[in-house]
C-alpha positions, 0 to 999 in steps of 0.5 A: 500499500502506498499512501504517497502522502505527507504533512508539510511545514512551510515558512510564510513571508510574515515569519509564521509557518503553515502546516498542510495536513495532506500533501501529495508527494508526487504532486509536490515533486512535480509542481513548484507551485504546489500548495502556494495558494493554500494557507494551511494551519498557522503556527507562530514558530518553526518549532511549534509548527514541527511539533504540531505536524508530528502530532498530526502524523502520529494521529494519522492511520497511514502517512508514508513520508511523515513530516516534510519541511517545504521551501518558502512559496516561490514568487515565480515559476521555476521553469524546471518542474514537470508542470512548468515545462509541460503544462505552463510552457515555462522552460529554463534554458539550461534543461537538457533535451532528449537526444531521441525525441528532442523534447525538454526533460524536466527536473523531475522526469526519469532520465538516462545519460548514456554515451554522452547524451541525455534521454527520457527513460522511455526513449533510451535507445538500448532499453531492454537489450541484454 
């Protein structure tokens, strides 16, 4: 069974901390703006937020990733995550392109570097060859 969930703690601009009870790790890893519009439960300090977050985890039936300290909410798109590259059309110029299909490989996609070239995992030319 995979819950793919976590309890997140993120610093806010005003010095407080937000606690997010049911974060989704797959989306968190693929979207730099995940939960940016959400406020969550507010705690006055990092220590208080972490204690509350651990209390929440202890009460949950299943929590796969536990407490995750998140970065502050970004003010602009990163251009590196899956959502920026494939959904928002915002692409960082230093991201590699797949040598097979020519499409940009976002920072969270599985990639292979072989013979000095970058490939999406699905595009690797020697995949499945023993």
